[in-house]
C-alpha positions as semicolon CSV with decimal commas, in nm:
position;residue;x (nm);y (nm);z (nm)
1;X;7,208;13,336;16,416
2;X;7,047;13,662;16,468
3;X;7,082;13,953;16,254
4;X;7,208;14,164;16,536
5;X;7,491;13,914;16,587
6;X;7,614;13,904;16,210
7;X;7,997;14,024;16,213
8;X;8,247;14,052;15,940
9;X;8,521;13,782;15,957
10;X;8,812;13,866;16,189
11;X;9,084;14,080;16,027
12;X;8,880;14,145;15,724
13;X;8,785;14,526;15,804
14;X;9,054;14,783;15,902
15;X;9,015;15,086;16,110
16;X;8,992;15,410;15,893
17;X;9,338;15,584;15,877
18;X;9,337;15,897;16,086
19;X;9,625;16,116;15,982
20;X;9,772;16,425;16,134
21;X;9,740;16,305;16,498
22;X;10,104;16,328;16,613
23;X;10,432;16,160;16,581
24;X;10,313;15,876;16,801
25;X;10,073;15,719;16,519
26;X;10,340;15,720;16,261
27;X;10,117;15,950;16,024
28;X;10,171;16,281;16,188
29;X;10,314;16,611;16,038
30;X;10,341;16,512;15,661
31;X;10,069;16,270;15,698
32;X;10,211;16,005;15,474
33;X;10,225;16,251;15,185
34;X;10,609;16,294;15,180
35;X;10,739;16,657;15,189
36;X;10,687;16,893;14,903
37;X;10,544;16,851;14,549
38;X;10,190;16,869;14,380
39;X;10,071;16,552;14,561
40;X;10,149;16,686;14,901
41;X;9,928;16,976;14,858
42;X;9,553;16,965;14,932
43;X;9,372;16,978;14,607
44;X;9,698;16,847;14,426
45;X;9,502;16,712;14,134
46;X;9,639;16,591;13,796
47;X;9,441;16,430;13,548
48;X;9,469;16,034;13,463
49;X;9,770;15,980;13,233
50;X;9,946;16,318;13,311
51;X;10,320;16,288;13,313
52;X;10,419;16,619;13,421
53;X;10,422;16,778;13,089
54;X;10,591;16,497;12,912
55;X;10,381;16,362;12,614
56;X;10,170;16,104;12,767
57;X;10,196;15,730;12,682
58;X;9,863;15,728;12,507
59;X;9,979;16,008;12,278
60;X;10,314;15,861;12,222
61;X;10,178;15,532;12,098
62;X;10,086;15,523;11,720
63;X;9,733;15,487;11,606
64;X;9,629;15,149;11,484
65;X;9,312;15,000;11,337
66;X;8,983;15,168;11,333
67;X;8,614;15,064;11,399
68;X;8,402;15,046;11,095
69;X;8,098;15,283;11,115
70;X;7,889;15,032;10,931
71;X;7,952;14,731;11,152
72;X;7,576;14,701;11,246
73;X;7,445;14,746;10,899
74;X;7,464;14,372;10,828
75;X;7,311;14,102;11,024
76;X;7,342;13,711;11,032
77;X;7,059;13,481;11,023
78;X;7,090;13,093;11,103
79;X;6,885;12,827;10,906
80;X;6,742;12,732;11,241
81;X;6,585;13,084;11,295
82;X;6,418;13,048;10,949
83;X;6,277;12,719;11,030
84;X;6,112;12,886;11,346
85;X;5,952;13,168;11,167
86;X;5,563;13,150;11,116
87;X;5,563;13,269;10,749
88;X;5,671;13,098;10,430
89;X;5,765;13,433;10,238
90;X;6,082;13,565;10,427
91;X;6,257;13,881;10,353
92;X;6,424;14,161;10,555
93;X;6,100;14,327;10,683
94;X;5,976;13,981;10,803
95;X;6,294;13,894;10,986
96;X;6,276;14,246;11,163
97;X;5,906;14,205;11,263
98;X;5,997;13,852;11,403
99;X;6,282;13,993;11,596
100;X;6,535;13,786;11,439
101;X;6,764;14,081;11,315
102;X;6,780;14,419;11,474
103;X;6,569;14,719;11,341
104;X;6,878;14,899;11,220
105;X;6,984;14,611;10,992
106;X;7,018;14,718;10,624
107;X;7,093;14,351;10,490
108;X;7,091;14,011;10,642
109;X;7,283;13,710;10,521
110;X;7,168;13,354;10,585
111;X;7,438;13,113;10,721
112;X;7,439;12,731;10,720
113;X;7,385;12,685;11,103
114;X;7,126;12,458;11,216
115;X;6,876;12,274;10,981
116;X;6,585;12,366;10,772
117;X;6,305;12,105;10,686
118;X;6,046;12,312;10,540
119;X;6,007;12,498;10,218
120;X;6,039;12,869;10,236
121;X;6,093;13,165;9,982
122;X;6,369;13,404;10,044
123;X;6,338;13,736;9,882
124;X;6,617;14,004;9,896
125;X;6,862;13,810;10,137
126;X;7,203;13,717;10,095
127;X;7,297;13,348;10,140
128;X;7,598;13,147;10,190
129;X;7,672;12,853;9,938
130;X;7,578;12,606;10,203
131;X;7,288;12,768;10,322
132;X;7,156;12,808;9,945
133;X;7,204;12,447;9,896
134;X;7,023;12,353;10,230
135;X;6,717;12,586;10,158
136;X;6,674;12,443;9,788
137;X;6,727;12,069;9,926
138;X;6,402;12,144;10,161
139;X;6,214;12,250;9,859
140;X;6,244;12,630;9,902
141;X;6,352;12,893;9,666
142;X;6,572;13,198;9,646
143;X;6,480;13,514;9,473
144;X;6,729;13,801;9,461
């Protein structure tokens, strides 16, 4: 196989549609645009969703739900993430420096996911009941 012999599969490419070349081609005169109307004109443009002046569908439907502006303020941390951290005193700043939570996080909550086998001191973090029990069972402590 040579680069100059590569061709697309038979039938996968069709020729460009050449309109306005007489009645023999089937696309003469109106060139496949029908007769009159906005879409038959050159530059006959209307924006997406425009329904000829009728109230568009996206405005007829009721608004529902919302997106909370504080959705990125709280981060979730696994027990296995705490196990990998090199320090024993863990707070929000330590989690941010280690890259476990995003820099924009205002709070962090420890979830019971994974295992923790070493004693760590948690300060200023929220914990689930299962995570608190797992940290204390490993010899760690939680300070509010």
